[in-house]
N, C-alpha and C positions, 0 to 999 in steps of 0.2 A: 388317304392323306395327300393333300395338294400343296405345292410350293407357292409361296407368295410370289406374285409376278416380279416384285422389286428384288427379291432375293435371287430369283432366276436371272434377271437382267444383270445384277451385280456380279454373279458368278460367271456369266457369259463374257461380260466386259473384262473381268480379271483374266480369264483364260485367253482372250484375244490379245491383251497387252503383254502377258507373260510369254506367249508363244509367237508373237509378231516377228521377232528377229530370226526365229527358226523357220517360220513359214515362208518368208521372203528369201529369194536367192541371195546369198552372201550377206544377209542381214545381220548375222552374228558378228561381222567385223565392226559394227557400231559399238560393240562392247569392248573392243581391244584398246587398251591404253588411252582411255577417253580424255585424260588430261592433256594429251598432245593432239587430239583430233582437231583438224583445221577445216576440212570440207568433206561432205558426204553427198555426192550427187547420185540420185537413184530415180529411175523411171521404170515402172512396170505396167505392162498392159496384158491383154488377153493373148497376144501373139508372142510375147517375150519382153525383154527389157535389158537394162544395163545399169552398172554401178561403178563409180569411181570414188575411192575414199583416200584421203590424204592426211597424214600425220607429220608434225614437225616439232623438233626440240632444239633448243640452243646448246644443249650439252652433247658432246660427242659420245658415241656408243650407247645412246639411249635405247636403241632398238636392237635386241638380241636375236640373232638369226635362229638359234635353236628354239627360243620362246615363240617366235613368229611361226615357224614350221610346225611346232607342237600344237599351237593354237589352231592352225589350219587343219591339221590332221584330226584333232579332237572334234572338229566341227564338220567332218566328212569330206574334206578336200584331200586328194592324194597327189603328192609330189611326183611329177614325171620327168622333169628336166630342169636344168639351170644353165644360164649363160651370163657372160659379162660383156658389157658395152662401154666404150670410152666416149669422151666428149665429142670427138669427131664423128662418131656414129650416131649418137643421139641428137646432135644438132640438125640432122637431116630429117628428123621425124616432125614434119610440118604439114599442116593442111589448112588451106584458106588463110595463110599467113599467121597461123597460131601453132604453138608447140603442142604436140599431141603424142599419145601412145597409140601406135598403129595396130589397132585391133578391129577386126571386121568379121563378117560371117564366114570368112575363110581362115580365121585365126589370126595370130600375131605374125606380122611380116615386116621386117625392118627395111625392105625395099619398097619405098612409099609409092602408092598408087593414088588415084583420085577416087576415094571411096568415102561416101557421105557419113558412114557410121563413125569415122575418125573424130568427128566433131563432138561426140559424146565423151571422149576420153582425153581431157586436158593432161598435159605433162607439166608437173610443177617443178621438176628438177632434171638435170642432165647427168651425163656420165662424169666420172666412172661410176658405174652402178652394176648391181647384180639383179638378174631377172630370174624368178622362179615360176615354173609353169605347173598347173594343177588340173587334174580331173576333178570336177566339182559336184558330180551327181546330177547336174543339169546338162542339157545339150544345146548346141547352137546348130541351126539348120543352114547349110550353105545355100545361099540364094540361087535359084534356078536349077538346082540339082536334087534337092531333097536329102542330100547326104548329111547325116548327123556328125557333129564334132563334139567329143567329150572333153577335150583339153581346152577349156575356155575361161580359166581363172588364172590371174597373174599377180605376182607380188614384185614390186621394184623396191630395192633398198640401196641408198647411196653409200659411197665408200666409207664415210665417217660415221655412218649409222645414225644420222640426225634427221633423215627424211625417209618416209615410207609411203608407198602407194599401193592400193589394191585395185585391180581392174577385173570386171566380170561382164561377159555378154552371153545372153541365153535366148533361146527361142528362134523365131524366124525373122 
């Protein structure tokens, strides 16, 4: 018994579309609170990639911390730490005269350096905010050292819970 090539193609395409968000690093975030999704920046290549996803609502407390953390955990991210930052701190997160989230091959660092990967991570809002740090199941290789870094996924949530951003960097 042989399968009709068209049936095989249809099954293959269906499998690709259904599994696409799981096969791409942090792709599952595309399915989180889609009605508030504003921007999804993603670039993936053979050596690694990056993603920055932004949600915004006009209603305060639209984004529930427990819901966000549960969603991340359900999709394989493990919370490792959290921090708070005020407006005076986040206003210094600039690169090339643009507001950024300071994520590079050495991880998140709020003392800004001149690192080109910052350009991939726009910052849509400032402090006060809460930062959550995750192990994602993917690694970032520190440039020039070969050292792997597992904590490379970040969630930012503003104080009134109207804005949410996810940042992820993986590979070399």
